[in-house]
C-alpha positions in Angstrom: -19.1 0.3 -43.7 -20.1 0.0 -47.4 -22.7 2.3 -49.0 -26.3 1.0 -48.8 -28.0 1.5 -52.2 -31.0 3.8 -52.4 -33.1 1.0 -53.9 -33.0 -1.1 -50.7 -36.5 -1.3 -49.2 -37.2 0.1 -45.7 -37.4 -3.5 -44.5 -34.0 -4.2 -45.9 -32.5 -1.1 -44.2 -34.1 -2.1 -40.9 -32.8 -5.7 -41.2 -29.3 -4.5 -42.1 -29.3 -2.1 -39.1 -30.5 -4.9 -36.7 -27.7 -7.1 -37.9 -25.2 -4.3 -37.2 -26.5 -3.8 -33.8 -26.4 -7.6 -33.1 -22.8 -7.6 -34.2 -21.9 -4.7 -32.0 -23.6 -6.4 -29.0 -21.7 -9.6 -29.7 -18.4 -7.8 -29.9 -19.1 -5.8 -26.7 -19.9 -9.1 -24.9 -16.6 -10.6 -26.0 -14.5 -7.6 -25.0 -16.0 -7.0 -21.6 -13.6 -6.9 -18.6 -13.5 -10.3 -16.9 -15.7 -10.6 -13.8 -14.0 -9.7 -10.5 -15.2 -12.2 -7.9 -14.7 -11.3 -4.3 -13.1 -14.6 -3.3 -10.9 -16.6 -5.5 -8.6 -19.6 -4.9 -5.7 -21.1 -6.9 -5.0 -24.8 -6.0 -1.8 -26.4 -7.2 -1.1 -30.1 -6.8 2.0 -31.7 -8.3 2.5 -35.5 -8.1 4.0 -36.7 -11.4 7.4 -35.2 -11.4 9.6 -36.0 -14.4 13.0 -35.7 -13.0 12.7 -36.1 -9.2 10.8 -38.5 -6.9 7.1 -38.4 -7.6 4.7 -37.7 -4.8 1.4 -39.5 -3.9 -1.0 -37.1 -2.2 -0.4 -33.6 -3.6 -3.1 -33.8 -6.3 -5.6 -35.3 -3.9 -4.9 -32.6 -1.4 -5.4 -29.8 -3.9 -8.6 -31.3 -5.3 -10.2 -32.0 -1.9 -9.4 -28.4 -0.6 -10.8 -27.0 -3.9 -14.1 -28.7 -3.3 -14.4 -27.4 0.2 -13.5 -23.9 -0.7 -15.9 -23.8 -3.6 -18.9 -25.7 -2.2 -18.8 -24.6 1.4 -17.2 -21.2 1.3 -18.2 -19.8 -2.1 -14.7 -19.4 -3.7 -14.3 -19.2 -7.4 -11.5 -21.8 -7.8 -8.8 -22.7 -10.4 -7.1 -26.1 -10.0 -3.7 -26.8 -11.6 -2.4 -30.4 -11.4 1.1 -31.4 -12.4 1.8 -27.8 -13.3 4.8 -26.3 -15.0 6.6 -23.1 -13.9 5.0 -21.2 -16.8 1.5 -22.4 -15.9 1.9 -21.3 -12.2 3.3 -17.9 -13.0 0.8 -17.3 -15.7 -2.0 -18.0 -13.3 -0.6 -15.6 -10.8 -0.1 -13.0 -13.6 -3.8 -13.3 -14.5 -4.8 -12.1 -11.1 -3.0 -8.8 -11.7 -5.7 -8.1 -14.4 -8.8 -9.7 -12.9 -8.8 -8.9 -9.2 -9.5 -5.6 -7.5 -8.8 -4.0 -4.2 -11.8 -5.7 -2.6 -10.9 -9.2 -3.6 -9.4 -12.0 -1.5 -7.0 -14.5 -3.0 -6.0 -17.9 -1.5 -3.2 -19.8 -3.1 -2.6 -23.5 -2.1 0.5 -25.3 -3.2 1.2 -29.0 -2.6 4.4 -30.4 -4.2 8.1 -30.5 -3.8 9.9 -27.6 -2.1 13.6 -27.0 -1.9 15.9 -24.9 0.4 19.1 -23.9 -1.4 21.6 -23.2 1.4 24.2 -21.9 -1.1 22.1 -18.9 -2.0 19.9 -18.8 1.0 16.7 -19.1 -1.0 13.6 -21.3 -0.9 11.8 -22.7 -4.0 8.7 -24.4 -5.2 9.5 -27.2 -7.7 7.0 -27.4 -10.6 6.6 -30.7 -12.2 9.4 -30.3 -14.7 12.0 -29.2 -12.1 15.4 -30.8 -12.3 17.8 -30.8 -9.2 20.7 -29.3 -11.1 18.8 -26.8 -13.3 17.1 -23.7 -11.6 15.3 -22.6 -14.8 12.1 -24.4 -13.8 12.2 -23.5 -10.1 10.0 -20.9 -8.6 11.7 -18.9 -5.9 10.2 -17.2 -2.9 11.3 -13.9 -4.6 9.2 -14.9 -7.7 6.2 -15.5 -5.5 6.6 -12.3 -3.4 7.1 -10.2 -6.6 3.9 -11.6 -8.1 2.0 -10.8 -4.9 3.1 -7.2 -4.9 1.5 -6.7 -8.3 -1.8 -8.3 -7.4 -4.3 -5.6 -6.2 -6.3 -7.9 -3.9 -6.9 -6.7 -0.3 -6.1 -10.1 1.2 -3.8 -12.8 0.0 -3.1 -16.0 1.8 -0.6 -18.6 0.7 -0.9 -22.1 2.1 2.2 -24.1 1.3 2.2 -27.9 1.8 5.8 -28.5 0.6 9.1 -29.3 2.2 10.9 -26.3 3.8 7.8 -24.1 3.4 8.5 -22.1 6.6 11.8 -20.7 5.2 9.6 -18.3 3.2 9.1 -16.7 6.7 12.8 -16.3 7.4 13.3 -13.5 9.9 9.6 -13.1 10.6 8.0 -13.3 14.0 5.2 -15.8 14.1 1.7 -14.5 14.9 -1.8 -15.8 15.6 -4.9 -13.8 14.8 -7.4 -16.2 16.3 -10.4 -14.4 17.6 -13.0 -15.3 20.2 -15.2 -13.9 22.9 -17.1 -10.6 23.0 -14.5 -8.8 20.8 -14.8 -11.3 17.9 -16.9 -9.1 15.6 -14.8 -6.0 16.2 -11.6 -7.9 15.6 -13.0 -9.5 12.4 -13.9 -6.1 11.1 -10.4 -4.8 11.7 -8.9 -7.8 10.0 -11.3 -7.5 7.1 -10.4 -3.9 6.4 -6.7 -4.1 6.6 -4.5 -5.2 3.7 -2.8 -8.5 4.4 -0.2 -10.9 2.8 0.2 -14.0 4.9 1.6 -17.5 4.8 0.3 -20.7 6.4 3.0 -23.3 6.1 3.0 -27.0 6.8 6.3 -26.8 8.5 9.5 -24.9 9.1 13.0 -25.5 7.7 12.6 -29.2 7.4 11.0 -31.9 5.2 7.3 -32.6 5.7 5.3 -35.8 5.2 3.8 -36.5 1.8 1.3 -39.0 3.2 0.5 -40.1 6.7 -3.3 -39.5 6.5 -4.7 -42.0 4.0 -5.1 -40.3 0.6 -3.8 -37.0 2.1 -0.7 -35.5 3.7 -0.8 -35.0 7.4 -1.0 -31.2 6.9 -3.7 -31.3 4.2 -5.9 -33.6 6.3 -5.6 -31.3 9.3 -6.4 -28.3 7.2 -9.4 -30.0 5.7 -10.7 -31.0 9.1 -10.3 -27.4 10.4 -12.2 -26.0 7.4 -15.0 -28.5 7.8 -15.2 -28.1 11.6 -15.6 -24.3 11.5 -19.0 -23.3 12.9 -18.9 -19.6 12.0 -19.6 -18.2 8.5 -16.6 -16.0 8.9 -13.4 -16.5 10.8 -9.7 -15.5 11.0 -6.9 -17.6 9.5 -5.6 -17.9 13.0 -8.6 -19.9 14.0 -7.8 -22.4 11.3 -4.1 -22.4 12.2 -4.9 -23.3 15.8 -6.9 -26.3 14.6 -4.2 -27.4 12.3 -1.5 -27.2 15.0 -3.7 -29.2 17.4 -4.2 -31.9 14.7 -0.5 -32.4 13.8 1.0 -31.8 17.3 1.9 -35.5 17.6 4.1 -35.4 14.5 7.5 -33.9 14.1 6.5 -31.1 11.7 5.2 -27.8 13.2 3.0 -25.6 11.0 3.8 -21.9 10.8 1.7 -18.8 10.3 3.0 -15.3 9.7 2.9 -12.3 7.5 4.9 -12.2 4.3 
């Protein structure tokens, strides 16, 4: 700070000090830690692929689910459409800094998926992915490593891509649907324990891009289950049961299990 000359009037000194305080308040506001909402959701929808066959419903799926999660369930949402590998990983990295141990995070991915039998790995394909170049692919290892660093209490991945269930390789499927007199007690237990879970549109097989108007079969079933829920709080297993019932007539079988 420069020296304030003695000949400044008292009014000038007060005005100068007020300006300093205003600047300090402005700086403090700009450097505050980002808010830490209790429920956040990242929605990813990739349609317009540059090097592989484009999709038709992934963006619509992500947008429709974002609206329901935000408007009906109070999630703070982020929507990425036609996202690159860097954009997806940057979004996941941000949650390392902005979430806390009381937060819940939902990640929805609609886009191409790929199961590489040579290395026994499963990938999400961002919009710039090329079939013969792994540099733009996002592996299941990339995803699980990102999740380990995010401090949220609950993380749920919903994957509406081909071969999504291979993320669950070697895992026993579960259902945590709750009902009856033990419902509140079970929900309390689920609420308190730390969880990392995946709800997948299928197993180790391709899944339908369309089949339900502007949405994929899986996304339409997931949306119906969200909209039909008549309780303010429910377990993911409740939703899973509704999704399975909706797609039972099709060849794909949704999966739900811990990561």
